[in-house]
C-alpha positions in Angstrom: 11.9 20.8 -13.5 14.7 23.2 -12.7 17.4 23.1 -15.4 20.8 21.8 -14.3 23.0 24.8 -13.5 25.9 25.7 -15.6 29.5 25.1 -14.5 32.2 27.7 -14.3 32.8 27.4 -18.1 29.1 28.0 -18.8 27.9 24.5 -19.6 26.7 21.7 -17.2 29.3 19.0 -16.4 28.8 15.7 -18.2 27.2 12.9 -16.2 29.9 10.3 -15.3 28.8 6.9 -14.2 30.7 3.8 -13.1 30.2 0.9 -15.5 30.7 -2.5 -13.7 31.3 -4.2 -17.0 34.4 -2.1 -17.8 35.2 -1.3 -14.2 35.6 2.4 -15.2 33.9 5.7 -15.1 32.2 6.6 -18.4 30.4 9.6 -19.8 26.7 8.8 -20.1 25.8 8.8 -23.7 22.2 7.8 -24.3 21.2 5.2 -26.9 18.3 7.5 -27.9 19.2 11.2 -27.9 17.5 13.0 -25.0 16.2 9.8 -23.4 17.4 7.6 -20.6 16.1 4.0 -20.4 16.8 2.2 -17.2 16.0 -1.3 -15.9 16.4 -2.3 -12.3 16.2 -5.8 -10.9 13.3 -5.8 -8.5 12.4 -8.1 -5.6 11.5 -11.7 -5.4 8.2 -11.4 -3.5 8.4 -14.3 -1.1 9.0 -12.3 2.0 9.2 -8.8 3.3 12.2 -6.8 1.8 15.2 -6.3 4.1 16.4 -2.7 4.3 19.6 -3.9 2.6 17.4 -4.9 -0.4 15.8 -1.4 -0.3 19.1 0.3 -0.6 19.2 -0.8 -4.2 16.0 1.0 -4.9 17.1 4.2 -3.2 20.2 4.1 -5.4 18.2 3.5 -8.5 15.8 6.3 -7.6 18.6 8.7 -7.1 20.1 7.7 -10.5 16.7 8.3 -12.1 16.2 11.6 -10.4 19.7 12.7 -11.5 19.0 11.7 -15.1 15.8 13.8 -15.0 17.7 16.7 -13.3 20.2 16.5 -16.2 17.4 16.9 -18.7 16.8 13.4 -19.9 13.4 11.9 -20.5 13.5 9.0 -18.1 11.8 5.6 -18.7 12.5 3.4 -15.7 11.3 -0.2 -15.4 11.4 -2.3 -12.2 10.4 -6.0 -12.3 8.6 -8.1 -9.8 9.8 -11.7 -9.7 6.9 -13.9 -8.7 8.2 -17.1 -10.2 11.5 -18.8 -11.1 13.9 -17.6 -8.4 15.4 -20.6 -6.6 16.6 -20.6 -3.0 20.1 -20.5 -4.4 20.8 -17.8 -7.0 22.2 -20.5 -9.3 20.6 -23.8 -10.3 19.8 -25.3 -6.9 17.1 -25.5 -4.4 13.3 -24.8 -4.6 11.5 -22.0 -6.2 11.3 -19.3 -3.4 7.6 -18.6 -4.0 6.6 -22.3 -4.1 8.6 -22.9 -0.9 6.9 -20.0 0.9 3.5 -21.1 -0.2 4.0 -24.7 1.1 5.4 -23.5 4.4 2.4 -21.1 5.0 -0.3 -23.3 3.4 -1.3 -20.5 1.1 -1.8 -19.9 -2.6 1.4 -18.8 -4.3 -0.6 -16.0 -5.9 -1.7 -14.7 -2.5 1.9 -14.9 -1.2 3.1 -12.9 -4.2 0.3 -10.3 -4.0 0.9 -9.8 -0.2 4.6 -9.2 -0.4 4.4 -7.2 -3.6 2.0 -4.8 -1.8 4.4 -4.7 1.2 7.3 -3.8 -1.1 5.3 -1.1 -2.8 4.5 0.3 0.7 8.2 0.5 1.5 8.8 2.2 -1.9 6.3 4.9 -1.0 7.6 5.3 2.5 11.1 5.9 1.2 10.1 8.6 -1.2 11.1 6.5 -4.2 9.4 7.7 -7.4 7.1 5.3 -9.3 8.8 3.8 -12.3 7.2 4.0 -15.8 6.4 0.3 -15.5 6.2 -2.5 -12.8 6.8 -5.6 -14.9 5.4 -8.7 -13.3 7.3 -11.9 -14.3 4.2 -14.1 -14.7 2.7 -11.7 -17.2 5.6 -12.3 -19.6 5.8 -16.1 -19.6 4.6 -16.5 -23.2 7.3 -14.1 -24.3 9.9 -15.9 -22.2 9.0 -19.1 -24.1 9.3 -17.4 -27.4 12.6 -15.9 -26.4 14.0 -19.3 -25.3 12.7 -20.9 -28.5 14.6 -18.3 -30.6 17.9 -19.1 -29.0 17.5 -22.8 -28.3 19.0 -24.3 -31.5 22.3 -22.4 -31.3 22.8 -21.8 -27.6 20.9 -24.4 -25.5 20.6 -28.1 -24.9 17.9 -30.1 -23.1 18.3 -32.3 -20.1 15.7 -34.2 -18.1 15.6 -31.3 -15.7 15.1 -28.6 -18.2 16.6 -26.4 -21.0 20.1 -25.2 -20.3 22.1 -22.4 -21.8 25.6 -23.3 -23.0 27.9 -20.5 -21.9 30.6 -21.5 -24.4 28.4 -20.3 -27.2 28.8 -16.6 -26.4 31.9 -14.5 -26.2 33.4 -13.2 -22.9 31.0 -15.0 -20.6 31.5 -13.9 -17.0 33.4 -10.7 -17.8 31.0 -8.7 -15.6 31.8 -10.9 -12.6 35.5 -11.2 -13.5 34.8 -14.9 -12.8 38.4 -15.9 -13.7 39.8 -13.9 -10.9 36.9 -13.3 -8.5 35.8 -17.0 -8.5 32.3 -15.9 -9.3 31.4 -19.2 -10.8 32.4 -21.1 -7.7 28.9 -20.7 -6.2 27.2 -22.6 -9.0 26.2 -26.1 -7.9 26.7 -29.0 -10.3 23.7 -30.4 -12.2 23.9 -33.9 -13.7 24.5 -33.7 -17.5 25.6 -30.1 -17.7 28.3 -29.5 -20.3 30.0 -26.7 -18.2 29.8 -25.8 -14.6 28.5 -22.3 -15.4 25.7 -23.5 -17.8 22.3 -22.4 -16.4 18.7 -23.3 -16.8 16.4 -21.0 -18.7 13.4 -23.4 -18.4 12.9 -25.9 -15.5 10.7 -28.9 -16.1 8.4 -29.9 -13.3 9.8 -33.1 -11.9 7.8 -36.3 -12.6 5.1 -36.8 -10.1 5.1 -33.2 -8.9 2.7 -30.4 -9.5 3.6 -26.8 -9.1 1.2 -24.0 -8.4 2.9 -22.0 -11.1 3.7 -24.0 -14.3 3.2 -23.6 -18.0 3.4 -25.8 -21.1 6.5 -25.3 -23.3 8.4 -27.1 -26.1 10.6 -28.6 -23.4 7.8 -29.8 -21.2 5.6 -28.4 -18.5 7.5 -26.2 -16.1 8.6 -22.7 -15.2 11.1 -20.2 -16.5 14.5 -19.6 -15.0 15.1 -16.4 -13.0 17.7 -15.1 -15.4 15.4 -15.4 -18.4 12.8 -13.2 -16.9 14.9 -10.0 -16.8 16.3 -10.5 -20.3 12.8 -10.8 -21.7 11.2 -7.9 -19.7 14.0 -5.4 -20.2 14.1 -6.1 -23.9 10.4 -6.0 -24.4 9.9 -2.7 -22.5 13.1 -0.8 -23.3 14.5 -2.4 -26.4 18.1 -3.7 -26.9 20.4 -2.0 -26.3 19.0 0.2 -23.6 21.0 2.6 -21.4 21.5 1.4 -17.9 20.8 -1.9 -16.0 21.0 -1.6 -12.1 21.0 -4.0 -9.3 22.8 -5.0 -6.1 26.4 -6.1 -6.2 25.3 -9.7 -5.5 23.7 -9.8 -8.9 27.1 -9.0 -10.5 28.4 -12.6 -9.9 25.8 -14.9 -11.5 22.4 -13.3 -12.4 23.6 -10.4 -14.5 26.4 -12.4 -16.4 23.6 -14.9 -17.3 21.3 -12.1 -18.4 24.1 -10.8 -20.6 24.7 -14.2 -22.1 21.1 -14.5 -23.0 21.0 -11.0 -24.4 24.0 -11.7 -26.6 22.4 -14.8 -27.9 19.1 -13.2 -28.6 20.6 -10.1 -30.4 23.2 -12.2 -32.3 25.7 -9.8 -30.7 29.4 -10.2 -30.5 31.8 -9.9 -27.6 31.7 -7.6 -24.7 34.5 -5.2 -25.8 31.4 -3.4 -27.2 29.4 -2.8 -24.0 26.1 -2.5 -25.8 26.3 -6.1 -26.9 25.5 -7.0 -23.3 22.0 -5.6 -23.8 22.7 -2.4 -21.8 25.4 0.2 -22.3 26.1 0.5 -18.6 25.7 -2.0 -15.7 25.6 -0.3 -12.3 25.6 -2.0 -8.9 25.2 -0.7 -5.4 27.3 -2.2 -2.6 26.0 -4.1 0.5 24.4 -2.8 3.6 26.4 -4.3 6.5 24.8 -5.1 9.8 27.5 -6.6 12.0 25.6 -7.9 14.9 24.0 -10.8 12.9 20.9 -10.5 15.0 18.7 -9.0 12.3 18.9 -11.5 9.4 15.8 -13.1 7.9 16.9 -16.4 9.4 17.1 -14.9 12.9 13.4 -13.9 12.8 13.4 -10.1 13.5 15.2 -9.0 10.4 15.8 -5.4 9.4 12.8 -4.5 7.4 11.5 -0.9 7.1 8.6 -1.6 9.4 11.0 -2.5 12.3 12.6 0.9 11.9 9.2 2.6 12.2 8.3 0.3 15.2 11.4 1.7 17.0 10.4 5.3 16.2 12.5 6.1 13.1 10.9 7.8 10.1 11.7 5.9 6.9 13.2 9.0 5.3 15.9 8.8 8.0 17.0 5.6 6.4 16.9 7.2 3.0 19.2 9.9 4.2 21.4 7.3 5.8 21.8 5.7 2.4 22.7 9.0 0.9 25.5 9.5 3.4 27.5 6.7 1.8 28.4 6.5 -1.9 26.4 3.8 -3.6 29.5 1.8 -4.4 30.7 1.8 -0.8 29.5 -0.5 1.9 27.0 1.1 4.2 27.2 0.0 7.8 23.9 0.0 9.7 23.7 0.8 13.4 20.8 2.3 15.5 23.2 5.1 16.6 23.9 5.9 12.9 20.2 5.9 12.1 19.5 8.2 15.0 22.2 10.6 13.7 20.7 10.5 10.3 17.3 11.4 11.7 18.8 14.3 13.6 20.4 15.5 10.4 17.1 15.2 8.6 15.3 17.2 11.3 17.8 20.0 11.0 17.2 20.2 7.2 13.4 20.1 7.7 13.6 22.9 10.3 15.7 25.0 8.0 13.3 24.5 5.1 10.2 25.2 7.4 11.1 28.9 7.8 10.8 29.3 4.0 7.2 28.0 3.8 5.1 30.6 2.0 8.1 32.2 0.2 7.5 32.6 -3.5 10.1 30.6 -5.4 12.2 32.7 -7.8 15.2 31.7 -9.9 18.3 31.8 -7.8 20.5 34.7 -8.8 22.5 35.2 -5.6 26.0 34.2 -6.6 26.5 32.1 -3.5 23.4 30.0 -4.3 24.3 29.6 -8.0 27.8 28.5 -7.0 26.3 25.9 -4.6 23.9 24.7 -7.3 26.8 24.3 -9.7 28.8 22.4 -7.1 25.8 20.2 -6.4 25.4 19.4 -10.1 29.1 18.6 -10.3 28.8 16.3 -7.3 25.8 14.4 -8.7 27.5 14.3 -12.1 30.5 12.6 -10.5 29.0 9.1 -10.3 26.2 10.3 -7.9 28.3 11.6 -5.1 25.5 12.0 -2.6 27.7 12.5 0.5 29.1 15.7 -1.0 25.6 16.7 -2.3 24.2 16.4 1.2 26.8 18.8 2.6 25.9 21.3 -0.2 22.2 21.3 0.5 23.0 21.8 4.2 25.2 24.7 3.3 22.4 26.2 1.3 19.9 25.6 4.1 22.2 27.4 6.6 22.9 30.4 4.3 22.1 33.8 5.9 21.1 37.1 4.4 19.7 35.6 1.2 16.3 36.1 -0.5 13.9 33.5 0.9 12.3 32.7 -2.5 15.7 32.2 -4.1 16.8 30.0 -1.2 13.6 27.9 -1.4 14.1 27.4 -5.1 17.7 26.3 -4.6 16.7 23.8 -1.9 13.9 22.5 -4.1 16.3 22.0 -7.0 18.6 20.0 -4.8 15.9 18.1 -3.0 14.2 16.9 -6.3 17.4 14.9 -6.7 17.9 13.7 -3.1 14.2 13.0 -2.5 14.0 14.0 1.1 10.7 15.8 0.8 12.2 18.8 2.7 9.7 21.4 1.5 6.5 19.5 2.2 7.2 17.4 5.3 7.1 18.9 8.7 9.3 18.2 11.7 6.3 16.9 13.6 5.8 14.3 10.8 9.2 12.9 11.7 8.0 12.2 15.2 7.1 8.5 14.9 5.7 6.8 18.0 7.8 3.7 18.9 5.7 0.6 19.1 7.0 -0.2 22.5 6.1 3.3 23.9 4.0 3.1 27.1 2.4 6.5 26.6 0.5 8.1 23.8 0.6 11.7 22.6 -2.5 12.8 24.6 -0.8 11.5 27.8 2.4 13.3 26.9 0.5 16.6 26.4 -1.3 16.2 29.7 2.0 15.7 31.6 3.5 18.7 29.8 0.5 20.8 30.8 1.0 19.8 34.4 4.7 20.6 34.1 3.9 24.0 32.7 1.7 24.8 35.7 4.4 23.6 38.1 7.0 25.8 36.4 4.7 28.8 36.6 4.2 28.1 40.3 8.0 27.8 40.6 7.6 24.3 41.9 10.8 23.1 40.2 10.9 19.8 42.1 7.5 18.8 40.7 8.6 20.1 37.2 11.7 17.9 37.3 9.8 14.9 38.5 7.3 15.2 35.6 10.3 15.6 33.2 11.8 12.4 34.6 8.5 10.7 34.2 8.5 11.5 30.5 12.1 10.5 30.1 11.3 7.1 31.6 8.5 6.7 29.1 10.9 7.4 26.2 10.0 11.1 25.7 12.5 14.0 25.5 11.2 17.4 26.6 12.6 20.3 24.6 12.2 23.5 26.6 12.1 26.6 24.3 11.4 24.5 21.2 8.2 25.2 19.4 7.6 21.4 18.9 7.9 20.9 22.6 8.9 17.2 22.8 10.2 14.3 20.9 10.8 10.6 21.4 14.1 9.6 23.0 15.2 7.3 20.2 18.4 6.3 21.9 16.4 4.4 24.4 14.4 2.6 21.7 17.2 0.8 19.8 
């Protein structure tokens, strides 16, 4: 690992991160010196992940890479929810996995396995590093029962439908969501017998006469754990309370994470949330939404925006990663095919600049221009992960002239280990993804290009232009004078 560069005063800048619980920027101060323990809410594996879901993991990956860059020993945990998440994030609807299994007449275990593998494939395609642990919810059910038993007497009550958490038994419930002003509690549907509208189930009994594919015996009857309980148990078991950072999408800020916090407070016998560590984590961080304004790419519409669709249309997954980095994680990110195409072009330029450095021996950057850029890069990432600025700095380094190739390669490597764009190993040809709808294959393209070369050599420019038009009609852009020779015309694929 390349050490974080020193700032102008000789020491690296402190890492400042936005804490959703306090709504303020805070200096990262690890619970355990020299370590960073991070838990990220993972997917519910009932369907393919939307690229909006994947933005959360790009964000968490950049956070983890930055912590490593700053010298911390990182332990990152991401969970896989394969039971307990209802079709409404609160206490309403069916279990998402049970519902998917019924609709497809498949085993719920097969459903979970298939979509977990699909999610992991997307993780790899986006250059997201493997966490220290993938925690699978069903592996922790016995511990969930023990956790619930330990808090039941003081904080829970039983109804015919399950065991419910009484939110009035902990201090500052809903502070993360700012429920009093943001109306975060308004989405919670009423359940007969609940003491308070915000009370939530931590164990759901199987209704009489029904059998679930996933159910377990418990002191409160046969059933399944609540979604909120899972993350409290797995984060505490693997990272210990309090740990450093809990991440997730901004949608989790309203119900799921406040309920996690309440459970953590109860389990740890902790006080109010004026002390952030009482929440179970010192920092709660949330990425904003991906916005797709046409409405034609939702899961309900059928052809929703999953990573595979981007590849089908000829876009390399790392173009989407770069697109995410172009917006600050706390800002909305608007998706468009034009924007994705621009991100791919930007990525190609970086890859081309890095390609000329292949074979250069990396040496510690000593050129003042490079060390200044590295210091600015560190400052940008230390400023609440300011990836838009960091991208401009790596581009500035890539474009720098009259600098030692080894030093330049080392500087790019130091920046790219944080941004995760794989610039020094991927080739521009690797970014050339064949659109699924393309009517011509690479062998056909090369054959036409060979004929066109012959026509140009014979000064038969009419034939040369006709062959070029033939390729354009097939979605191929000819690039005369470019060593790569051709590329897909992505503007025609979206």
